[in-house]
ZAKE-266000 format. One line per 5 residues: number of its first residue (from 1); their letters; for each residue x, y, z of C-alpha. Coordinates in nm, 3 decimals, always signed. Layout:
residues N
NUM) a) X:Y:Z; ...
***
This chain:
residues 347
1) mtktt) -0.012:-0.015:-0.009; +0.141:+0.351:-0.118; +0.180:+0.639:+0.150; -0.098:+0.818:-0.062; -0.333:+0.531:-0.049
6) qtrrg) -0.271:+0.488:+0.350; -0.356:+0.875:+0.360; -0.636:+0.843:+0.165; -0.779:+0.558:+0.371; -0.718:+0.699:+0.713
11) flals) -0.861:+1.047:+0.595; -1.177:+0.891:+0.490; -1.196:+0.690:+0.788; -1.138:+0.980:+1.010; -1.380:+1.175:+0.802
16) tatlg) -1.674:+0.916:+0.790; -1.642:+0.870:+1.207; -1.658:+1.265:+1.221; -1.899:+1.330:+0.999; -2.103:+1.002:+1.059
21) vmaap) -2.465:+1.153:+1.045; -2.646:+0.861:+0.845; -2.499:+0.589:+1.060; -2.523:+0.774:+1.409; -2.793:+0.651:+1.646
26) alvra) -3.079:+0.905:+1.690; -3.015:+0.903:+2.057; -2.645:+1.063:+2.023; -2.736:+1.363:+1.815; -2.952:+1.464:+1.568
31) qseqv) -2.691:+1.699:+1.413; -2.334:+1.646:+1.391; -2.032:+1.884:+1.427; -1.710:+1.899:+1.244; -1.445:+2.104:+1.329
36) ikiay) -1.241:+2.226:+0.983; -0.910:+2.386:+0.936; -0.890:+2.671:+0.685; -0.510:+2.790:+0.593; -0.389:+3.058:+0.374
41) nlpeh) -0.057:+3.240:+0.338; -0.128:+3.615:+0.372; -0.203:+3.856:+0.685; -0.567:+3.883:+0.769; -0.595:+4.203:+0.669
46) hatgt) -0.513:+4.145:+0.291; -0.805:+4.060:+0.037; -0.714:+3.693:+0.058; -0.750:+3.719:+0.430; -1.076:+3.870:+0.379
51) yfetl) -1.201:+3.596:+0.154; -1.093:+3.368:+0.411; -1.250:+3.514:+0.721; -1.544:+3.603:+0.550; -1.578:+3.232:+0.403
56) akeia) -1.509:+3.086:+0.766; -1.781:+3.313:+0.936; -2.036:+3.232:+0.618; -1.972:+2.880:+0.675; -2.051:+2.864:+1.038
61) artae) -2.363:+3.072:+0.968; -2.480:+2.868:+0.677; -2.394:+2.515:+0.830; -2.572:+2.618:+1.180; -2.898:+2.419:+1.082
66) tsvkl) -2.757:+2.168:+0.793; -2.721:+1.796:+0.858; -2.365:+1.892:+0.954; -2.263:+2.164:+1.159; -1.924:+2.286:+1.047
71) vpqtf) -1.704:+2.477:+1.286; -1.440:+2.645:+1.086; -1.107:+2.761:+1.241; -0.858:+2.993:+1.016; -0.470:+3.000:+1.007
76) pdgql) -0.353:+3.304:+0.829; -0.034:+3.423:+0.738; +0.138:+3.051:+0.687; +0.082:+2.934:+1.049; -0.010:+2.607:+0.925
81) yndtq) +0.156:+2.597:+0.577; +0.331:+2.849:+0.353; +0.216:+2.875:-0.028; +0.459:+2.611:-0.130; +0.311:+2.347:+0.073
86) lpdai) -0.077:+2.449:+0.070; -0.154:+2.254:-0.278; -0.010:+1.927:-0.115; -0.197:+2.013:+0.209; -0.548:+2.029:+0.066
91) stgat) -0.499:+1.713:-0.163; -0.403:+1.501:+0.119; -0.676:+1.644:+0.342; -0.413:+1.781:+0.583; -0.626:+2.129:+0.604
96) higqv) -0.992:+2.095:+0.479; -0.969:+2.428:+0.277; -0.687:+2.654:+0.171; -0.554:+2.929:-0.093; -0.369:+2.820:-0.389
101) nlgfm) -0.089:+2.985:-0.566; -0.129:+2.816:-0.909; +0.210:+2.889:-0.963; +0.339:+2.626:-0.713; +0.125:+2.362:-0.907
106) agrda) +0.339:+2.145:-1.135; +0.304:+1.866:-1.400; +0.119:+1.831:-1.732; -0.245:+1.912:-1.576; -0.111:+2.262:-1.441
111) qlmrv) -0.065:+2.346:-1.802; -0.375:+2.489:-1.922; -0.398:+2.692:-1.580; -0.092:+2.857:-1.655; -0.304:+3.146:-1.793
116) wampf) -0.369:+3.277:-1.423; -0.031:+3.439:-1.436; -0.012:+3.548:-1.829; +0.145:+3.917:-1.810; -0.083:+4.184:-1.945
121) lydtw) -0.398:+3.944:-2.021; -0.663:+4.173:-1.885; -0.720:+4.524:-1.932; -0.978:+4.590:-1.634; -1.031:+4.438:-1.301
126) eaewa) -1.405:+4.384:-1.445; -1.243:+4.218:-1.742; -1.044:+3.984:-1.519; -1.339:+3.902:-1.285; -1.573:+3.811:-1.584
131) aedsp) -1.318:+3.592:-1.730; -1.255:+3.406:-1.429; -1.647:+3.381:-1.389; -1.687:+3.250:-1.736; -1.792:+2.917:-1.794
136) amrna) -1.493:+2.824:-2.046; -1.265:+2.931:-1.756; -1.407:+2.809:-1.451; -1.486:+2.470:-1.578; -1.114:+2.427:-1.691
141) fatql) -0.992:+2.519:-1.353; -1.239:+2.298:-1.158; -1.156:+1.995:-1.399; -0.784:+2.039:-1.394; -0.771:+2.081:-0.999
146) akydh) -0.958:+1.782:-0.923; -0.687:+1.566:-1.089; -0.497:+1.731:-0.749; -0.792:+1.570:-0.530; -0.903:+1.963:-0.509
151) qmlgw) -1.250:+2.076:-0.527; -1.268:+2.472:-0.664; -1.447:+2.667:-0.427; -1.379:+3.027:-0.590; -1.129:+3.303:-0.695
156) maygt) -1.002:+3.550:-0.437; -0.827:+3.878:-0.546; -0.446:+3.911:-0.483; -0.429:+4.204:-0.677; -0.171:+4.331:-0.936
161) veiyt) +0.187:+4.197:-0.983; +0.442:+4.481:-1.007; +0.838:+4.454:-1.006; +1.043:+4.572:-0.707; +1.426:+4.640:-0.713
166) nspvr) +1.735:+4.820:-0.559; +1.768:+4.957:-0.910; +1.541:+5.163:-1.108; +1.339:+4.948:-1.372; +1.147:+5.117:-1.655
171) lpsdm) +1.210:+4.890:-1.941; +1.267:+4.536:-1.998; +1.624:+4.585:-2.057; +1.655:+4.714:-1.715; +1.615:+4.375:-1.600
176) qglkm) +1.922:+4.236:-1.725; +2.185:+4.046:-1.500; +1.924:+4.088:-1.171; +1.858:+3.808:-0.954; +1.483:+3.814:-0.878
181) rsfgl) +1.231:+3.633:-0.675; +1.001:+3.479:-0.895; +0.695:+3.204:-0.848; +0.538:+2.974:-1.100; +0.644:+2.875:-1.463
186) datql) +0.524:+3.167:-1.653; +0.677:+3.436:-1.404; +1.034:+3.232:-1.422; +0.989:+3.188:-1.810; +0.948:+3.569:-1.824
191) lstlg) +1.227:+3.696:-1.607; +1.456:+3.441:-1.797; +1.353:+3.606:-2.113; +1.422:+3.928:-2.003; +1.769:+3.827:-1.900
196) aspvt) +1.706:+3.809:-1.527; +1.805:+3.536:-1.295; +1.493:+3.386:-1.151; +1.483:+3.253:-0.759; +1.147:+3.075:-0.692
201) mssqe) +1.056:+3.092:-0.296; +0.806:+3.188:-0.090; +0.687:+3.511:-0.012; +0.769:+3.481:+0.336; +1.146:+3.426:+0.250
206) vyqam) +1.165:+3.747:+0.045; +1.229:+4.022:+0.317; +1.541:+3.795:+0.446; +1.694:+3.767:+0.075; +1.628:+4.112:-0.002
211) qrgti) +1.786:+4.228:+0.323; +2.082:+3.985:+0.264; +2.132:+4.088:-0.062; +2.044:+3.726:-0.164; +1.802:+3.868:-0.456
216) dgclt) +1.830:+4.187:-0.620; +1.451:+4.225:-0.664; +1.098:+4.032:-0.640; +0.786:+4.002:-0.879; +0.523:+4.034:-0.602
221) gpssv) +0.219:+4.233:-0.537; +0.215:+4.617:-0.399; -0.011:+4.488:-0.131; +0.253:+4.253:+0.006; +0.504:+4.490:-0.039
226) lsrkl) +0.312:+4.691:+0.228; +0.161:+4.419:+0.480; +0.507:+4.237:+0.495; +0.694:+4.573:+0.499; +0.907:+4.513:+0.185
231) fevtk) +0.932:+4.884:+0.156; +1.231:+4.869:+0.407; +1.437:+4.653:+0.196; +1.363:+4.800:-0.162; +1.380:+5.122:-0.322
236) ygtnv) +1.185:+5.128:-0.676; +0.895:+4.978:-0.808; +0.639:+4.988:-1.095; +0.315:+5.070:-1.128; +0.199:+4.883:-1.456
241) ammrl) -0.028:+4.619:-1.361; +0.178:+4.334:-1.503; -0.034:+4.079:-1.403; -0.382:+4.092:-1.221; -0.364:+3.792:-1.007
246) pfvas) -0.610:+3.565:-0.885; -0.546:+3.300:-0.615; -0.798:+2.996:-0.609; -0.956:+2.863:-0.300; -0.989:+2.474:-0.280
251) askmw) -1.162:+2.205:-0.045; -0.993:+1.902:-0.012; -1.187:+1.659:-0.244; -1.159:+1.369:-0.010; -1.338:+1.559:+0.243
256) wdmlp) -1.598:+1.736:+0.005; -1.701:+1.389:-0.127; -1.803:+1.321:+0.233; -2.015:+1.611:+0.264; -2.408:+1.565:+0.264
261) edvkt) -2.557:+1.774:-0.017; -2.724:+2.031:+0.218; -2.367:+2.134:+0.364; -2.199:+2.152:+0.019; -2.448:+2.379:-0.113
266) avgea) -2.414:+2.587:+0.252; -2.032:+2.579:+0.153; -2.081:+2.699:-0.211; -2.274:+2.974:-0.123; -2.078:+3.110:+0.143
271) amvaq) -1.771:+3.089:-0.111; -1.936:+3.339:-0.333; -1.999:+3.569:-0.039; -1.641:+3.556:+0.028; -1.541:+3.599:-0.350
276) kasrd) -1.716:+3.935:-0.366; -1.571:+4.063:-0.055; -1.244:+3.952:-0.157; -1.277:+4.139:-0.507; -1.398:+4.441:-0.386
281) qgkad) -1.128:+4.486:-0.120; -0.847:+4.388:-0.366; -0.959:+4.668:-0.621; -0.980:+4.925:-0.360; -0.657:+4.844:-0.193
286) serva) -0.495:+4.876:-0.551; -0.605:+5.220:-0.593; -0.434:+5.320:-0.288; -0.142:+5.111:-0.228; +0.100:+5.250:-0.467
291) drlre) +0.067:+5.590:-0.318; +0.108:+5.429:+0.034; +0.410:+5.271:-0.077; +0.554:+5.627:-0.206; +0.481:+5.767:+0.160
296) agvdv) +0.713:+5.496:+0.263; +0.969:+5.575:+0.033; +0.966:+5.364:-0.237; +1.011:+5.519:-0.570; +0.743:+5.394:-0.796
301) adltp) +0.738:+5.434:-1.160; +0.395:+5.517:-1.378; +0.533:+5.417:-1.702; +0.463:+5.590:-2.022; +0.248:+5.399:-2.289
306) eerka) +0.528:+5.357:-2.481; +0.724:+5.174:-2.192; +0.419:+4.959:-2.136; +0.369:+4.857:-2.496; +0.790:+4.714:-2.457
311) wgeaa) +0.666:+4.512:-2.170; +0.380:+4.384:-2.366; +0.606:+4.306:-2.649; +0.862:+4.129:-2.438; +0.581:+3.927:-2.277
316) aplla) +0.419:+3.819:-2.616; +0.652:+3.490:-2.625; +0.439:+3.345:-2.324; +0.104:+3.397:-2.477; +0.220:+3.233:-2.793
321) dykak) +0.375:+2.924:-2.602; +0.064:+2.887:-2.406; -0.129:+2.863:-2.720; +0.074:+2.618:-2.890; +0.063:+2.376:-2.556
326) tgeag) -0.284:+2.397:-2.481; -0.491:+2.370:-2.778; -0.848:+2.421:-2.815; -0.926:+2.420:-2.438; -0.650:+2.696:-2.438
331) adila) -0.826:+2.900:-2.723; -1.158:+2.895:-2.537; -1.029:+3.029:-2.239; -0.825:+3.292:-2.430; -1.173:+3.396:-2.614
336) avaaa) -1.329:+3.420:-2.299; -1.054:+3.688:-2.207; -1.108:+3.864:-2.541; -1.468:+3.878:-2.497; -1.428:+4.000:-2.090
341) naahp) -1.201:+4.241:-2.208; -1.409:+4.393:-2.518; -1.726:+4.376:-2.258; -1.522:+4.589:-1.994; -1.231:+4.841:-2.141
346) as) -1.001:+5.050:-2.003; -1.112:+5.404:-1.978
***
C-alpha cells in the first residue's frame, strides 16, 4: 500500500467517523459537528485574508442548521503551511480548505491553468472577473484541480503584480542580470526572457533575501510589499499592472466528497459571498497602495504608454507558448478573456 493510499484511507475513515450523520444513533445527536481547518498564506487584513475570514464566518452561519454543523478554524499568514506547501496539504486532507497559488502547481495537468498569471492579459479588474467567472475558465480550472484531489470553491483577489528592485526599472532591458524572486512557470520564463536570474521562493522568505542581498528584487504584489514591510528593503517599484492575479480557494476533494449535499450547498454559497468581499477589497486596495508605498519611501514608476508597450512585447512569447501547448481548451479560455476585455475596456 502506498503512502498516498494510506493517507487517503486514514482520512476517509476519520471523515466517516467525524461526520457519521447517517449511521449515528438518533439518541446521540440529530446534528453532528465537525471542526475544519482553513489555511492561507497572507495576513488577515489582505484581500486574501478577507476571503477566508469571510468564508469561515459564512460557513459557520450557513451550516448552523444543516445536517452537519461545520466549525471553521482559520490559520492565516502561513501558520500551518506556506504557499509552496498548501497545494499538497489540501490534496492530502491535511487542511480542509486552503489558498492555492497556482504558480506552485506542477505537472502536465497544470499546463492549462498557466493563464492565471499571464502578463498583460486583462485590461481592467472587471474584465479579469468576467473571464474568471466564464464557464470556459471556471470549468477548465475546476476540472484540472480535481486531478490534484482539489474541489475548487472560488476565486479570491490577490491584486496586481509589479517589479520591485534596488535599481531603477522602467524597460525590459533594465532587468538584465538581476537576481529576482519568482513564482510559477510563466513568471520564471518571463524573467529568464528578460535576462534576469529567477529564484523561486515563498513570499515569507523575500524580506530576508532582499535584506541580505541574496536577490536584487522580486515579482510580487504592492499589497504584499506593504503588508510584509518589503518597502524597508527595496527602493524602486513599477505601477503597470503587469499581472492581475487571482488565487484559488480549494477544498480537499476527499473531505468534500464525504459532505452531505445540504452542507456542500451551504459552503458553495459561502464561497460566493467571500469571493465578492475579496474582489471588492482587492480593487480598493490597489487604487491606494501605490501612494502608500511612495509615502513609505519607494520610488514607484508610472510607465508611459510606450514603455508599457515594450513590456507587452517582451511578454508576447509566453502567450504564444501557452497557445501552442494548450490547443482548443486554451483557445476557449483566451476567447473568454478577449470577450471580457471587449465588454469591460479600460477607460
